[in-house]
ROLOLO-576598 format. One record per residue (C-alpha): residue number from 1; x, y, z; chain. Coordinates in steps of 0.1 Angstrom, whole numbers. Layout:
<rs>
{n NUM xx X yy Y zz Z chain A}
...
</rs>
This chain:
<rs>
{n 1 xx -146 yy -41 zz -170 chain A}
{n 2 xx -112 yy -32 zz -155 chain A}
{n 3 xx -94 yy 3 zz -156 chain A}
{n 4 xx -57 yy 6 zz -178 chain A}
{n 5 xx -38 yy 25 zz -146 chain A}
{n 6 xx -18 yy 61 zz -160 chain A}
{n 7 xx 21 yy 50 zz -163 chain A}
{n 8 xx 31 yy 77 zz -150 chain A}
{n 9 xx 68 yy 81 zz -143 chain A}
{n 10 xx 97 yy 56 zz -125 chain A}
{n 11 xx 108 yy 44 zz -86 chain A}
{n 12 xx 143 yy 37 zz -84 chain A}
{n 13 xx 152 yy 8 zz -57 chain A}
{n 14 xx 182 yy -1 zz -56 chain A}
{n 15 xx 174 yy -39 zz -76 chain A}
{n 16 xx 158 yy -13 zz -108 chain A}
{n 17 xx 134 yy 6 zz -118 chain A}
{n 18 xx 91 yy 1 zz -118 chain A}
{n 19 xx 66 yy 19 zz -139 chain A}
{n 20 xx 53 yy 42 zz -115 chain A}
{n 21 xx 11 yy 42 zz -121 chain A}
{n 22 xx -20 yy 74 zz -113 chain A}
{n 23 xx -47 yy 62 zz -89 chain A}
{n 24 xx -74 yy 38 zz -98 chain A}
{n 25 xx -104 yy 63 zz -100 chain A}
{n 26 xx -120 yy 64 zz -67 chain A}
{n 27 xx -87 yy 62 zz -43 chain A}
{n 28 xx -81 yy 83 zz -15 chain A}
{n 29 xx -47 yy 98 zz -21 chain A}
{n 30 xx -28 yy 125 zz -2 chain A}
{n 31 xx -26 yy 160 zz -23 chain A}
{n 32 xx 11 yy 159 zz -25 chain A}
{n 33 xx 31 yy 163 zz -56 chain A}
{n 34 xx 55 yy 133 zz -68 chain A}
{n 35 xx 85 yy 152 zz -74 chain A}
{n 36 xx 112 yy 138 zz -98 chain A}
{n 37 xx 143 yy 133 zz -74 chain A}
{n 38 xx 169 yy 143 zz -103 chain A}
{n 39 xx 153 yy 170 zz -120 chain A}
{n 40 xx 124 yy 181 zz -90 chain A}
{n 41 xx 101 yy 176 zz -122 chain A}
{n 42 xx 60 yy 178 zz -109 chain A}
{n 43 xx 53 yy 143 zz -119 chain A}
{n 44 xx 18 yy 140 zz -102 chain A}
{n 45 xx -5 yy 166 zz -90 chain A}
{n 46 xx -16 yy 137 zz -52 chain A}
{n 47 xx 2 yy 102 zz -38 chain A}
{n 48 xx 33 yy 125 zz -30 chain A}
{n 49 xx 55 yy 124 zz -9 chain A}
{n 50 xx 80 yy 101 zz -28 chain A}
{n 51 xx 120 yy 105 zz -28 chain A}
{n 52 xx 124 yy 75 zz -49 chain A}
{n 53 xx 101 yy 86 zz -86 chain A}
{n 54 xx 116 yy 92 zz -117 chain A}
{n 55 xx 101 yy 107 zz -143 chain A}
{n 56 xx 102 yy 104 zz -174 chain A}
{n 57 xx 131 yy 124 zz -193 chain A}
{n 58 xx 159 yy 119 zz -165 chain A}
{n 59 xx 143 yy 75 zz -164 chain A}
{n 60 xx 162 yy 83 zz -210 chain A}
{n 61 xx 194 yy 100 zz -198 chain A}
{n 62 xx 221 yy 85 zz -191 chain A}
{n 63 xx 226 yy 71 zz -154 chain A}
{n 64 xx 260 yy 99 zz -155 chain A}
{n 65 xx 242 yy 130 zz -169 chain A}
{n 66 xx 214 yy 126 zz -145 chain A}
</rs>
């Protein structure tokens, strides 16, 4: 049985945005926060650092308002 992973934000790349997912249960991860590159808000409590992550709030804003 496949467990559905939680969608926690987005990864911004030159070619567009990609969904960012929480780790699978039982995964070995770093204990560094993932912070949003625009507002520095916490996206997730592990799997960081990640310098291209964007939170849901900033993703929904117009690009010039981020």
